Residue frames as a rotation matrix with the C-alpha (Angstrom) as fourth column:
MET 1
0.414 -0.124 -0.902 134.25
-0.605 -0.778 -0.171 154.78
-0.680 0.616 -0.397 111.63
GLU 2
-0.648 -0.732 0.210 136.06
-0.346 0.529 0.775 151.85
-0.678 0.430 -0.596 110.10
ILE 3
-0.183 0.668 0.722 132.83
0.681 0.615 -0.397 150.59
-0.709 0.419 -0.567 108.52
ASP 4
0.733 0.443 -0.515 132.31
0.021 -0.772 -0.635 153.96
-0.679 0.455 -0.575 106.83
THR 5
-0.074 -0.868 -0.491 135.79
-0.755 -0.273 0.596 153.80
-0.651 0.415 -0.635 105.35
LYS 6
-0.723 -0.157 0.673 135.12
0.157 0.911 0.381 150.32
-0.673 0.381 -0.634 103.98
LYS 7
0.295 0.915 0.274 131.84
0.621 0.034 -0.783 151.47
-0.726 0.401 -0.558 102.45
PHE 8
0.646 -0.091 -0.758 133.49
-0.431 -0.863 -0.264 154.40
-0.630 0.498 -0.597 100.70
GLU 9
-0.517 -0.856 -0.009 136.26
-0.562 0.331 0.759 152.13
-0.646 0.397 -0.652 99.39
LEU 10
-0.476 0.420 0.773 133.61
0.551 0.827 -0.109 149.77
-0.685 0.374 -0.625 97.99
LEU 11
0.612 0.750 -0.250 131.69
0.314 -0.521 -0.794 152.64
-0.726 0.408 -0.555 96.43
ASP 12
0.215 -0.638 -0.740 134.81
-0.742 -0.599 0.301 153.94
-0.635 0.484 -0.602 94.73
TRP 13
-0.755 -0.506 0.416 135.59
-0.188 0.776 0.603 150.45
-0.628 0.377 -0.681 93.45
LEU 14
-0.122 0.805 0.581 132.04
0.684 0.492 -0.538 149.94
-0.719 0.332 -0.611 92.16
LYS 15
0.566 0.322 -0.759 132.05
-0.185 -0.847 -0.498 153.29
-0.803 0.422 -0.420 90.34
ASN 16
-0.050 -0.729 -0.683 135.03
-0.931 -0.214 0.296 152.18
-0.362 0.651 -0.667 88.25
LEU 17
-0.413 -0.094 0.906 133.99
-0.082 0.994 0.065 148.55
-0.907 -0.048 -0.418 87.82
GLU 18
-0.272 0.250 -0.929 133.49
-0.947 -0.244 0.211 147.46
-0.174 0.937 0.303 84.20
ASP 19
-0.963 -0.164 -0.215 133.18
-0.200 0.968 0.154 143.66
0.182 0.192 -0.964 84.63
ARG 20
-0.181 0.983 -0.017 129.50
-0.776 -0.132 0.616 142.75
0.604 0.125 0.787 84.02
GLU 21
0.079 0.189 -0.979 129.84
0.237 0.950 0.202 139.35
0.968 -0.248 0.030 85.70
VAL 22
-0.771 -0.417 -0.482 131.13
0.567 -0.102 -0.818 140.90
0.292 -0.903 0.314 88.91
LEU 23
-0.824 0.521 0.221 128.38
-0.547 -0.834 -0.075 143.51
0.145 -0.183 0.972 88.80
GLN 24
0.035 0.858 -0.513 125.80
-0.479 0.465 0.745 140.77
0.877 0.219 0.427 88.40
GLN 25
-0.197 -0.203 -0.959 127.23
0.622 0.731 -0.283 138.95
0.758 -0.652 -0.017 91.41
VAL 26
-0.983 -0.156 -0.095 127.12
0.175 -0.656 -0.734 142.13
0.053 -0.739 0.672 93.51
LYS 27
-0.482 0.874 0.065 123.52
-0.776 -0.460 0.432 142.72
0.407 0.158 0.900 92.43
ALA 28
0.086 0.487 -0.869 122.63
0.012 0.872 0.489 139.13
0.996 -0.053 0.069 93.36
ILE 29
-0.632 -0.353 -0.690 124.07
0.682 0.168 -0.712 139.71
0.367 -0.920 0.134 96.84
LYS 30
-0.941 0.321 0.111 122.10
-0.339 -0.897 -0.284 142.95
0.008 -0.305 0.952 97.14
ASP 31
-0.189 0.934 -0.302 118.89
-0.696 0.090 0.713 141.25
0.693 0.345 0.633 96.02
SER 32
-0.099 0.123 -0.987 119.37
0.418 0.906 0.071 138.34
0.903 -0.406 -0.142 98.43
GLU 33
-0.954 -0.234 -0.190 119.62
0.274 -0.412 -0.869 140.83
0.125 -0.881 0.457 101.31
GLY 34
-0.597 0.788 0.149 116.11
-0.730 -0.611 0.305 142.02
0.332 0.073 0.940 100.49
ARG 35
0.036 0.618 -0.785 114.71
-0.103 0.784 0.612 138.56
0.994 0.059 0.092 101.13
LYS 36
-0.604 -0.338 -0.722 116.01
0.642 0.330 -0.692 138.68
0.472 -0.881 0.018 104.70
LYS 37
-0.968 0.211 0.139 113.92
-0.251 -0.862 -0.441 141.77
0.027 -0.461 0.887 105.41
ASP 38
-0.119 0.960 -0.255 110.63
-0.569 0.145 0.810 139.96
0.814 0.241 0.529 104.68
PHE 39
-0.970 -0.233 -0.065 109.80
-0.054 0.474 -0.879 139.00
0.235 -0.849 -0.473 108.26
ASP 40
0.000 0.998 -0.070 106.45
-0.298 0.067 0.952 137.50
0.954 0.021 0.298 109.18
PHE 41
-0.574 -0.263 0.776 106.14
-0.785 -0.092 -0.612 137.64
0.232 -0.960 -0.154 112.96
ASP 42
0.368 0.827 0.425 103.14
-0.889 0.446 -0.098 135.32
-0.271 -0.342 0.900 113.10
GLU 43
0.780 -0.123 -0.614 104.88
-0.274 0.815 -0.510 132.67
0.563 0.566 0.602 111.03
GLU 44
-0.310 -0.950 -0.019 108.06
-0.298 0.116 -0.947 132.91
0.903 -0.288 -0.320 113.12
TRP 45
-0.320 0.279 0.905 105.99
-0.947 -0.079 -0.310 132.68
-0.015 -0.957 0.290 116.31
GLU 46
0.748 0.664 -0.006 104.31
-0.661 0.744 -0.096 129.49
-0.059 0.076 0.995 115.08
ASN 47
0.637 -0.573 -0.516 107.68
0.015 0.678 -0.735 127.97
0.771 0.460 0.441 114.16
GLY 48
-0.077 -0.713 0.697 109.34
-0.748 -0.422 -0.513 129.00
0.660 -0.561 -0.501 117.43
LEU 49
-0.675 -0.257 -0.692 110.12
0.233 0.816 -0.530 126.91
0.700 -0.518 -0.490 120.49
ASN 50
0.575 0.809 0.121 107.64
0.042 -0.177 0.983 126.50
0.817 -0.561 -0.136 123.28
GLY 51
0.565 -0.340 0.752 108.73
-0.791 -0.483 0.376 127.01
0.236 -0.807 -0.542 126.90
GLU 52
0.743 -0.259 0.618 109.77
-0.174 0.816 0.551 123.40
-0.647 -0.517 0.561 127.55
GLU 53
0.744 -0.484 0.460 111.69
0.654 0.389 -0.648 123.12
0.135 0.784 0.606 124.26
PHE 54
0.580 -0.520 0.628 113.48
-0.237 -0.845 -0.480 126.40
0.779 0.129 -0.613 125.04
LYS 55
0.606 -0.336 0.721 114.51
-0.770 -0.020 0.638 125.25
-0.199 -0.942 -0.271 128.53
ALA 56
0.774 -0.315 0.549 115.77
0.282 0.948 0.146 121.92
-0.567 0.042 0.823 127.14
GLU 57
0.682 -0.523 0.511 117.79
0.502 -0.172 -0.847 123.73
0.531 0.835 0.145 124.46
MET 58
0.535 -0.483 0.693 119.32
-0.602 -0.793 -0.087 126.11
0.592 -0.371 -0.715 127.02
ARG 59
0.701 -0.291 0.651 120.26
-0.461 0.511 0.725 123.22
-0.543 -0.809 0.224 129.33
LYS 60
0.778 -0.398 0.487 121.91
0.594 0.718 -0.362 121.43
-0.205 0.571 0.795 126.41
ARG 61
0.580 -0.567 0.585 123.89
0.178 -0.613 -0.770 124.54
0.795 0.551 -0.255 125.46
ILE 62
0.594 -0.352 0.723 124.94
-0.772 -0.500 0.391 125.31
0.224 -0.791 -0.569 129.03
LYS 63
0.754 -0.282 0.594 126.14
-0.119 0.829 0.546 121.73
-0.646 -0.482 0.592 129.52
SER 64
0.739 -0.469 0.484 128.19
0.666 0.394 -0.634 121.96
0.107 0.790 0.603 126.32
TYR 65
0.798 -0.471 0.375 130.18
-0.414 -0.882 -0.228 125.00
0.438 0.027 -0.899 127.52
PRO 66
0.171 -0.816 -0.552 133.82
0.401 0.570 -0.718 124.25
0.900 -0.098 0.424 128.44
TRP 67
0.862 0.204 0.465 133.45
-0.317 -0.500 0.806 124.95
0.397 -0.842 -0.366 132.16
LYS 68
-0.270 -0.956 -0.118 136.63
-0.261 0.191 -0.946 124.96
0.927 -0.225 -0.301 134.22
LYS 69
0.795 0.555 -0.244 136.38
0.036 0.358 0.933 122.92
0.605 -0.751 0.265 137.40
């Protein structure tokens, strides 16, 4: 519920906002979010790791964890 409260606070603030520069910045943030939604599965699949690269990356990450001995 906390997220809903924050959204309503932002909406109230935006309704009363008169500063064009701030409004342009908010619009730029909104527009940049749209670019994240353009997802091409085939392209991501081609750029992804193969099995051996994935295993090597996981080994590297696991070894970097601060294990207690």
